[in-house]
N, C-alpha and C positions, 0 to 999 in steps of 0.2 A: 495596559497592565494586565497580567495574567490573573483571572479570577481564582477564588478560593478552591474550586474543584480542580482547576488546572494545576494549582501548586501542590495539591494532595497527589494528583496523578504523577506529576514530575518527581516529587520526592519519592514516592513508592517505586517508580520505575528505576530511578538512579540507585536507590538502595538495594533493590533486588538484583539489578544488573551487576553492581559492585560485589555484592556478596557472593553470587553465583560464580562470577569470573575468578574471584579471589580463592574460593575453596576448591574449585576445579584445578586451579593453578597449583596450589599446595599439594593437591593429591597427585598431580602429574610430576611434581618435583620430589615425590617419595618422602614427604614429611611422615614421621612415625604415625602409624594408623591411629593410635588412641589420641594422640595430640590433634590429628587432623579432624577426627570425629568430634572431639571436644570443642574445637573452634567452630566446626560446622553446626553442631547442635546450638552453641551459644548464638551464632550469627543468625540462624534462621528463627530462633526463638525471639531475638531482638527484632527481626524484621516482621515477624508474625504480630508482635505486640504493636509495632508501628502501624501495621496494615489494619488490624482488626479493631483498634481503639482510637482511630482518628475519625473525624467527620467524613462523610461519604464513603463508608467502608466498601461498597460495590465498585466505586471508581478506583479505590486503592487496590483492591483484589485484581481487577482487570489489568491495571498498570503494573502491579507486581508480577503477574503472569508474563506479560510482555517483556518486562525487565529480566526475568529469569531466562527467557528464550534468547534475548539479546546477549546477556552476559555469557551464556553457555556458547553462543555462536562466536563471540570474540575469541575465546580460547580455542575452540575447535578450529576456527579459521586460521589460527596461527601455528597449527601443527603441520608437520611436513609429511602428511599422509595423504591417501586417496580421499579422505573425508573432509579436507579443509575447505573445499568449495561449499559443502553442506553448511559449515559454519558461517560463511558469509551470506549464504541464503538466509539463515536464521537472523543474522544481523539486519539484512535488508527487510525482512518481514517485521521485525521488532521495530525498526525505525519507522517503517510505513505506518504502522498501527498507532504508535504513540504520538507520531507527529500529526496524524488526522485528528485525534482528539485535542491536542494541545493548540493547534491552529484554529480549530473551531471554538475552543475556550477563549482564545485571544481575540479573534476577529468577528466571531458570530455567536455570542453568548446565548441569544434567544433561541438558537437552533440546537444548543448543547444538550446532549442526553448520553446515557450509557451506550447507546447505539452509535455514537460518534467515534468509538474505537474502531468500528467496522469489523469487529470480531465475529458478530452474528450476522454477517452479510447475507449469506443464504446457505442452505444445505449443499447446493452444488459447489460453493466456494470451499466449504469444509472438505468435501470429497476430493476436489482438485488439489488442495494443499496436502492431504493425506497421501494421495497418489503420487505426488512429486517426491515425497519423503520415501515411500515404499519403493519406487523405481530406482531412485538414487541408491538407497541402502542395498538393494539386491544386486545392482550392478557393481557397486564399490566392493561388495563382499565376495562375489563370485567372479567378477571380471574387472579387478582394480585397474588394469591397463586402460580401460575405457575412461577413466577419470585422471590418469596420470600421464598419458602420452603427450608428446609435443603438440600434436593437432588438437587434442582436447583442451590443453592450456590456452591455446589461441582462441578456441571457441568460447571458453570460460571468460577470457578477457573481453571479448566482444560483448558477451552477455552482461559483464559487469558494467561496461560503459553504457549500455542500453538501460540498465537498471538505474544508474545514476542520472542519466538524461531524462528518463521517464519520471523519476521521482522529483527532480527539479521542476519539470514542466508542470506536474500536478500541484506541487506546493506553491509555485509561482501563481498558478491559476487561483488557488485559495486565497493567497495574500492579495492579489490584484482585485478579485471580486469582493473580498471582505464579507459584508453582511448579505451580499447578493448571491453568495455561494450556498448551496444546500446539498446534503447527501441524498436527498430524495427528490424525485420529480415533483415540481409544484404545479398543481392544476388550478390554483387560485392565486391571483396576483396580490402579493402582500404590500401594504403601504410602504413606500420607499424603495420598492424593488426597481432597479435601474438596469438598462441594457449596457453591459460592459464591452467596449470594443477596443480598448487600448492595451498596451503591454502584450503579454503572450496571447491575448485574445485577438490581436491583429495578425497572429500567425496561424492560429487554429481557432475556429469558433467554439470548439470544445476541448480546450487544452487539458482539462483534468482528465477527460476520457482518453485523449490521445496519450497523455503521460501514463495513464494506468495500462493502456494497451502495450506501450513500450516496456513498462516495468514488468508486466506479466510475462511478455515474451522473453525479456532479458533474463528473468530468474531461471527459466528452463534452459536457456543457453549457457548460463553460468554453471548449472548442475550437469550439463552435457546429458540431458535426458532425452534420448532419441524418440521415445513414445510420447512424453509429455509435451515436447516442443510443438509438434503439429496440433496436438489436442488442445493445449492452452491457446495457441493462435486461433484456432477455429472457434472454441468456446467464447473467447473474448470478443472476437469479430461478430459472432451471432448475437452475443449480449448487447453490444454497443450499436449494432445495426438497428435492432428493434428499440432500444432505449432512446437513442438519439432522435429517431423519427417521432416517437411518442412525445418527447420532450419539446421538439420543435414545433409541433402543432399547438402545443400550450403557449409557447413563446410567441407564435404569430398572433394568437388571440390577446396576449398581453401587450405587445408592442407594434402589431400591424405591419405597415410598409417599412418601418424602420428595421424590423427583423428580416423581412424578405430581402432588403438591400444588403443586409449583413450576410445572408446566406449566399447571395449572388457574388459577393466580393471576397469572402473568406472560406476556404474549404475546411473540412474536419481534419484532414491529414491522416485519418485512419483509412488504410487501403481498401478501396471499394465500398466505403461507407459514405453515402451522399446525403443522408437525411431526407429532407423534403425537396432537395434541388430538382429532381426529376418531376416531382408534382408541380412545382412552380413553372418549369419549362412547359409542362403540358397545358397548364391553364393559360399561360401566356400565348401559347401557339393557338389554342382555340379561340382566344380573344381576337388575335389577328385575323383569323379566318372568318 
């Protein structure tokens, strides 16, 4: 059952998503300006009361922000303009961040914190998101054909498929691992921590990272951002190359030979990211000699 913080987050997210989508819709449909602003003021006033006078206000505010992005994205995504893929990008980001928090609240309450939204992941993450918006906006404004041509639509579709696949992989990893999943690298084994090898972990030994890598790459294909596509791929690859190796040394300390066998039998699936595979081969080669 969803904990209290989770229910507050879900309610705030849905409220702001609905209000934002509704009021952008009536604006696009040319409802008389005074009436539109009256509804807008009333709706956001109600939402602010809901958000600031409920338990866990910081949780509510974060969820409300995500809901606003999500709701705006739904409307922008349904416009027949060069900007519609930006809307679906906003929807993907909104769903990613709210679902990270809700699944942590549902399956791993002891690890739940405001950081579980992953909104404050890193300064580099914020720069990357800002860069993707800036590149798309500049290209859509000055060169709209880059976002509306037949070729760009095919690329966007491939990106959308990759986004959905990556998000499914990551969320299945969280659901499968349950309390064994953590957003942070653990350097101390917690009581009850188990090595998960079934489900999506039989496909990739780091399905959450593999999913995030696919999701990240897919978002820029969705946007048809020729600069950010290689930049996101390289930045994600560099991040996971270092993080996976660091994490796997800790997992060897936790689980010993069981984890070494896991490394030998299941790849990461992230291109050219092998973790400690090469180190294990080198150690075994020395032992044989």
